[in-house]
N, C-alpha and C positions, 0 to 999 in steps of 0.2 A: 403215602397219601399225596395226591396231587390236586392242586387247585388251579384250574385254568379259567380265569376271569374273561367273560365275553367282551368286557370293556375294551380289551386290547386287540380284538379281532380285526379292527380297521388298519392296524399297523402291519407292515411287512415283516419286521423283526420284533421278537418279544424278548424282554430282559427278564430272567427268572432267578429265583433264589432257592437254594436247597439248604435246609437247616437240620442240624443234628439235634434232636430233642434231648439227648443226654448231656451234651457239652455246650450246646448253643452255638457251636462253630458252624460256619456257613460257607457256601460257594455261590458265586454269582456268575452267570453266563448269558449268552444270547443265542437265539436260533429262530429260523422261520417256522420251525415245527418243535415247539418247546416240549410237548408231551413225549415225543420220540427221543429228543435229546436228553431229557431227564431220565428216561428209561435206560438210555445208554450209560449215563453216569451211575445209576443205582443198580443196574442189572449186571449180569455176568459177562458182558461183552468185554473183550480184551483190547479192542482198538480205540475205544473212545473214553474220554473223561479224565478227570483229575485223579492221578494215582493216589494222592493222599485221601481223597474222598472215597475211592474204591477200597482202600485199606480199612478205613473206618467202617464202611458198610460190611466188609468181610468179617470184622470183629463183632460189631453190634447187631447186624442184621438190618434189612431194608425197612422194617417197621419202626425203627428209631429215627426216621428222616421224614420230613414234610417238604413240600415244594409249592411255590406260588409264582405266578407271573406278576412282576412289580411295575413294569413300564413297557412302553413300545416305542419303536423308531421306524422311520420310513427308508432311511439310507443306511448302508453299512457303516459309514463313518459316524453317523449319529448313534448307531447301536454300540459301536466301540466306545465312544465318548460316554454314553449313559452307563455302560457296563463298568467302566473305570470309576465313574461317579458313585455307583452303588457298591462297588468293592470298597471304596473309601467309607461311604456312609454306614455300611453294615460291618465294616472292619473284618473282611473275609480274606485279606491278603495274609499269606504265611508270615509269621507263625500263629497269628490269631485265628486263621481260618484255613480253608482248603485251596484258595486261589494261589497259584505259584507266580502269577504275573498279572499285570493289568491287561485287559482284553486287547488283542491285536498288537501287543508289544513284545519285545524280546524278553525272555525269562529273566527276571530280576536276579535270580540266584545262581544261574548256571555258568557264570564266568564269561558271558558273551559268546557262547557257542564253541568254546575251545575244549570242552570235555570229551574224553574218549568214550564215556558211557552215556547211555540214555537214562532217563529217570526210571523207566521200566526195568532196565537191566540192574540198576541199583537195588530196586525192590526185590528182584529175583535173587541177587547175590545175598541180600540181607536174610532171606528165608531159606537159602540153599543149605542143606545139611551135609553136603559132601565136604571132603577135605579142602582146605584153602588152596593146596597145590593144584588140585583138579579144577577148582573154580578159576584160579589164576590162569591156568592154561587155556581154558575155554574162552575167557573174556579178554585175554591178552593184556592183563595188567599185573602189577607186582603183588607178591604175597602181603606186603605191608598195606597196600591199598585195600585188599580184601579185608584184612584185620581192622583197618580204620573205618570201613563201611560197617562191618558187623559190630564194632564197638562205638558207633555213632560219633566218630571223630571227623569223618568226611561225609559230605552229602547229608549233613545233619537236618537240613530243612525237610528232607524226605524221611529219614530214618527215625526222627524224633517222634513221629506219629504212629510208627509201626509197632505192633504188638508181637511179642514172641510167642 
């Protein structure tokens, strides 16, 4: 269910919140076209959105989520600032919610960009039923790294929310 308030039509950017009705966990983002962006987050698109939010939608279904525009901004910098403000206000930063970072900032959890894997690859490894040896060869990482991902000892901020 989506709520797009006409109050924010005057703003170039809209800040929106998506809420899981089952757990009350949330995600805050901004977009010039929030209805489209929210659809990308909650839909089956592979290229867009929080991987944690997508994992929750996959498990619970889209009907367990609601969305609303909560504010608006006229500049990109203002949108980033307001998004960070609402991430704090609604407590949606991982592990309490689905935001992995504050808007427009480097991911707080990925070690500053030194990782060999993307977050999407970690999710793929977690759900991959093939042997660890085959997975290791495909992704170019050690067998122990595969085991640590599957056992939630590495990349925990992602794997913690994934359901088997």
